C-alpha positions in Angstrom: 112.3 12.1 116.1 111.0 15.5 114.7 107.5 14.6 115.8 108.7 13.8 119.4 110.6 17.1 119.5 107.5 19.0 118.4 105.4 17.2 121.0 107.7 18.1 123.8 107.8 21.7 122.7 104.0 21.9 122.7 103.8 20.2 126.1 106.4 22.6 127.6 104.5 25.6 126.1 101.3 24.4 127.6 102.8 23.7 131.1 101.4 27.0 132.3 97.9 25.7 131.5 98.0 22.2 132.9 94.3 21.4 132.6 94.2 22.5 129.0 97.4 20.5 128.3 96.0 17.4 129.9 92.7 17.6 127.8 94.7 18.1 124.6 97.1 15.4 125.5 94.4 12.9 126.3 92.5 13.2 123.0 95.8 13.2 121.0 97.0 10.0 122.7 93.6 8.4 122.5 93.4 8.8 118.7 97.0 7.6 118.3 96.3 4.6 120.5 93.4 3.5 118.3 95.7 3.1 115.4 98.0 1.0 117.6 95.0 -1.3 118.4 94.0 -1.5 114.7 97.6 -2.3 113.7 98.0 -4.8 116.6 100.9 -2.9 118.1 99.6 -2.9 121.6 101.0 -6.2 122.8 102.7 -6.8 126.1 106.0 -8.8 125.6 108.1 -9.8 128.6 111.5 -11.5 128.1 111.4 -13.5 131.3 108.7 -15.0 133.5 107.0 -12.6 135.9 105.2 -13.2 139.1 102.2 -11.3 140.5 102.1 -10.1 144.1 98.6 -9.3 145.4 96.0 -10.4 147.9 93.8 -11.9 145.1 92.5 -11.0 141.7 89.6 -9.0 143.2 92.0 -6.3 144.5 94.6 -4.2 142.8 98.1 -4.0 144.1 101.1 -1.8 143.6 104.2 -0.6 145.5 104.7 3.0 144.4 107.8 4.9 143.5 111.1 3.8 142.0 113.4 5.0 144.8 112.9 2.2 147.3 112.7 -1.6 146.9 109.6 -3.4 148.2 111.7 -6.4 149.2 113.4 -6.5 152.6 117.2 -6.7 152.6 117.0 -10.3 153.9 114.8 -11.3 150.9 112.0 -12.7 152.9 109.2 -10.1 152.7 107.7 -7.9 150.0 105.7 -4.8 150.9 102.8 -3.5 148.7 99.6 -1.5 148.7 96.3 -3.2 148.0 93.1 -1.4 146.8 89.6 -2.9 146.9 88.6 0.1 144.7 89.5 0.7 141.1 92.7 2.6 140.7 91.3 4.2 137.6 89.5 6.5 139.9 91.0 9.7 141.3 92.7 8.9 144.6 90.7 11.6 146.4 87.6 9.5 145.6 89.0 6.4 147.2 88.7 6.4 151.0 91.6 4.1 151.9 94.0 1.5 150.6 95.7 -1.3 152.6 99.3 -1.8 153.7 100.2 -5.4 153.0 103.2 -7.7 153.2 103.9 -11.0 151.5 106.0 -13.6 153.4 107.9 -15.4 150.7 108.9 -18.1 153.2 105.4 -19.4 153.8 103.8 -17.7 150.7 101.2 -15.9 152.8 99.9 -12.3 152.5 99.1 -10.2 155.6 96.9 -7.1 155.5 98.5 -4.8 158.2 96.8 -1.4 158.1 94.4 0.8 156.2 95.8 4.3 155.3 94.0 7.4 154.1 97.1 9.2 152.9 98.1 8.0 149.4 98.2 8.6 145.7 98.7 6.1 142.8 102.2 7.3 141.9 103.9 6.9 145.3 101.3 5.2 147.4 101.7 6.1 151.1 105.5 6.3 150.8 105.7 2.8 152.2 109.3 1.7 152.8 111.6 -0.3 155.0 113.4 1.2 158.0 115.1 -2.2 158.7 114.2 -5.9 158.2 111.5 -5.7 160.9 110.2 -2.1 160.9 108.3 -0.4 158.1 107.0 3.2 157.8 104.2 4.8 155.8 101.9 7.8 155.9 98.4 8.2 157.1 95.8 10.9 157.9 94.6 11.2 161.4 93.0 14.0 163.6 93.0 16.4 160.6 96.7 16.0 159.9 99.2 13.9 158.1 101.3 11.5 160.2 103.7 8.6 159.6 103.2 5.2 161.2 106.0 2.8 162.2 104.9 -0.9 162.1 106.8 -3.9 163.5 106.4 -7.1 161.5 107.7 -9.3 164.4 105.1 -7.8 166.7 102.5 -7.4 164.0 101.4 -4.1 165.4 101.9 -0.3 165.2 104.7 0.7 167.5 104.9 4.4 166.9 103.0 7.3 165.3 104.9 10.5 164.4 103.2 13.8 163.9 104.8 14.4 160.5 104.5 12.5 157.2 107.7 11.2 155.6 108.9 11.6 152.0 112.1 9.7 152.3 113.9 7.7 155.1 117.5 6.9 155.8 117.9 4.6 158.8 116.0 6.5 161.6 116.1 9.9 159.8 113.4 11.2 157.5 112.7 14.3 155.3 109.2 15.7 155.6 107.0 18.3 153.8 103.3 19.0 153.6 101.7 16.7 151.0 98.8 19.2 150.5 101.4 21.5 149.0 102.1 18.8 146.4 98.4 18.3 145.8 98.1 21.9 144.7 101.1 22.2 142.4 102.4 18.7 141.7 99.0 16.9 142.1 100.0 13.4 141.1 102.2 13.2 144.2 100.0 15.0 146.8 97.3 14.0 149.3 93.9 15.5 149.2 92.5 15.2 152.8 93.0 18.9 153.6 93.4 22.1 151.6 95.6 24.3 153.8 99.4 23.7 153.6 102.8 24.7 154.9 105.8 25.3 152.6 108.4 24.1 155.2 110.9 21.2 154.7 112.2 19.4 157.8 114.5 16.6 158.8 113.0 14.6 161.6 114.4 12.0 164.0 112.2 8.9 163.9 113.3 7.8 167.3 112.3 11.0 169.1 109.7 12.3 166.5 111.4 15.7 166.8 112.7 18.1 164.1 116.5 18.1 163.7 116.9 20.5 160.8 114.5 23.0 159.3 114.3 24.8 155.9 111.5 27.1 154.9 110.8 27.9 151.3 111.7 31.5 151.7 115.1 30.5 153.3 115.8 28.0 150.5 115.1 30.7 147.8 117.3 33.2 149.6 120.2 30.8 150.2 120.2 29.6 146.6 120.0 33.2 145.2 116.7 32.7 143.4 115.7 35.9 141.6 112.6 36.5 139.6 111.0 39.9 138.7 107.5 38.5 138.8 105.4 36.5 141.3 105.7 32.8 140.7 104.3 29.7 142.4 106.8 27.3 143.9 106.8 23.6 144.9 109.6 21.2 145.9 109.4 17.4 145.3 111.4 14.2 144.7 113.5 14.2 147.9 116.2 11.5 148.0 118.7 10.9 150.8 122.2 10.1 149.7 123.1 6.5 150.7 125.1 7.7 153.7 122.3 10.0 154.9 124.5 13.1 155.0 122.7 15.0 152.3 119.4 15.2 150.4 118.7 16.2 146.8 115.4 17.6 145.6 113.8 19.4 142.7 112.5 23.0 143.0 109.8 23.8 140.5 108.4 27.2 139.8 105.7 28.3 137.4 106.0 31.5 135.4 103.7 32.9 132.6 106.1 31.3 130.2 105.7 27.8 131.8 107.5 25.6 134.3 111.2 25.7 135.1 113.2 23.6 137.5 116.3 23.5 139.6 118.1 20.5 141.2 119.0 21.4 144.8 121.5 19.7 147.2 121.1 20.1 150.9 124.1 19.1 153.0 122.7 18.0 156.4 126.1 18.2 158.2 126.9 21.9 157.6 123.3 22.9 156.6 124.6 24.2 153.2 122.0 24.5 150.4 123.2 25.0 146.9 122.0 24.7 143.3 123.4 21.8 141.2 121.4 22.4 138.0 119.7 25.8 137.3 117.0 26.9 134.9 116.5 23.5 133.3 114.1 20.7 132.6 114.7 18.2 135.3 112.9 14.9 135.5 114.0 11.8 137.5 117.2 11.2 139.2 119.0 8.6 141.5 122.1 8.6 143.6 125.2 6.7 142.3 127.2 6.6 145.6 127.3 9.7 147.8 129.1 12.1 145.4 127.3 11.5 142.1 123.8 11.7 140.6 122.4 10.0 137.5 119.4 11.8 136.0 117.3 12.7 133.0 117.6 16.5 132.4 118.7 19.2 130.0 118.8 22.9 129.6 116.3 22.7 126.8 114.2 20.0 125.1 116.8 19.2 122.4 119.5 18.5 125.1 117.4 16.2 127.2 119.4 13.0 128.0 120.6 10.8 130.8 123.6 12.5 132.5 126.1 11.8 135.2 126.4 14.8 137.6 129.2 15.4 140.0 128.1 16.9 143.4 131.4 18.6 144.0 132.0 20.2 140.6 128.5 20.2 139.1 130.1 18.9 135.9 127.9 16.7 133.8 128.7 13.8 131.4 126.2 12.6 128.8 125.6 8.8 129.2 123.4 7.9 126.2 124.2 8.8 122.6 120.5 8.5 121.6 118.4 9.3 124.7 115.3 9.9 122.6 115.3 6.2 121.8 114.8 5.6 125.5 113.2 8.9 126.6 112.4 10.0 130.1 112.1 7.3 132.7 112.9 6.3 136.3 116.5 5.3 136.6 118.4 3.1 139.1 122.1 2.4 138.8 123.7 -0.9 139.9 127.4 -1.5 140.4 128.2 1.9 138.8 127.5 0.1 135.5 123.9 -0.9 134.8 121.2 1.6 134.5 117.7 0.1 134.9 115.0 2.3 133.7 111.7 2.6 131.9 109.9 4.8 129.4 106.5 6.5 129.3 103.9 5.1 126.9 104.5 5.6 123.2 101.8 6.3 120.6 100.7 2.6 120.8 100.6 2.9 124.7 103.7 0.6 125.1 106.2 1.2 127.9 109.7 -0.2 127.7 111.6 -1.7 130.6 115.4 -1.9 129.9 118.9 -2.3 131.2 121.7 -0.2 129.8 125.3 -1.4 130.3 127.5 1.7 130.4 130.7 -0.3 130.1 129.7 -2.2 126.9 127.4 0.6 125.6 124.8 -2.2 125.3 121.0 -1.8 125.5 118.9 -4.8 126.6 115.1 -4.7 126.5 113.5 -6.6 129.4 109.9 -6.1 128.4 107.1 -4.1 126.6 104.1 -3.3 128.8 100.8 -2.1 127.4 98.9 0.6 129.3 95.4 1.5 128.1 94.0 5.0 128.0 91.8 4.0 131.0 94.9 4.7 133.0 95.9 8.3 132.3 97.1 11.4 134.1 96.5 11.0 137.9 95.6 7.2 137.4 98.6 6.4 135.1 100.8 3.5 136.1 104.5 4.0 135.5 106.6 0.9 135.7 108.8 2.5 138.3 111.4 -0.4 138.2 113.0 -1.2 141.6 115.8 -3.6 142.2 116.2 -5.9 145.3 119.1 -5.3 147.6 120.9 -8.3 146.3 120.2 -7.1 142.7 118.6 -10.4 141.7 115.0 -9.3 141.4 113.3 -6.5 139.6 109.8 -5.2 140.6 107.4 -3.2 138.5 103.9 -1.9 138.7 101.9 -2.6 135.6 98.3 -2.4 134.2 98.8 -4.6 131.1 96.2 -7.1 132.6 93.6 -4.4 132.9 94.2 -3.9 136.6 97.1 -2.3 138.5 99.3 -5.1 139.9 102.8 -5.5 141.4 105.1 -7.9 139.6 108.6 -9.2 140.0 111.0 -11.0 137.7 114.7 -12.0 137.7 116.9 -9.0 136.8 119.5 -11.1 135.0 122.2 -8.7 136.2 123.9 -11.1 138.7 123.4 -14.2 136.6 
């Protein structure tokens, strides 16, 4: 525990020098991983049978982020990205990846489209609009766009002059992914260097902007004050289930390192306010429309999974020993089960687990090995995602030596 605390302190101190931090981190983890190999502690162990989804073994497959399910709500189709190029390479050195769908009814895979706007963490922000229409990002005519594709027609039905970050029905939140490429590089796109710092809500039916928020306006309305010049970026936008609000993380970089704020944007009255200020904020998810589950803390020693009230901003600690589970990508089911993962430990093992808040019970679903060949921009977080009916769990993993999308039974509804 003490070693982990010291590691986090050093990482935070080096956050103002990200390139130096990454080099030090790589060699430290590489040496540690060698001991794991020698001691035979780098084994993948999965508690239930898993099934691979890909075109074939020659290509790599993945879905992307943890905030959307690759499975359609009717349970027939599974979306995924496919790459004929190694995903160990930096995404800016890969020309394109393919948008694919697997029809579970006839067990066939269809390659739908090649996109040039992607990264390995979130792909092209591929997601379902409804059981027939999907949306994802692309790069065309020197700009980022989003593409709406109909599975029943098997063709593109619309192109919108804005990329999407998140979608709720026919509403989307958008920002410039080149902005992310500069300051939150694992989540950005690299096709152009100039960028805008605006955030917008767009109507997917009309392609027009419904609501607009500039960076300067957001800083002003949330009373951000700093006596020195700092660099800003916003990331991790998530619509509330009812689509009436959006949460996102505001990160800013000072000479002392990175700090973060969790922001709530009410789309009905256009109110923008701070939920968590001056903290370390990692990954969050909605629990209904009035509550957020997330991994955060004012300082390193207070990092934990918390329940956060939108109305009062009060927090409730959920895990008594969060360091055992560490930071991950949470989803909550039935206001009871938290499904999440961990980052690789010294032996390069990531844990997939379910935590029952009612019984205070931890159940490990699997241990997944990730070699040092996948590191930094090419890392492969499990990013667990649950199907709409809660029966199936999807993860991206590189335990086979290639990036692949897998699914298994969740065990929650059984």
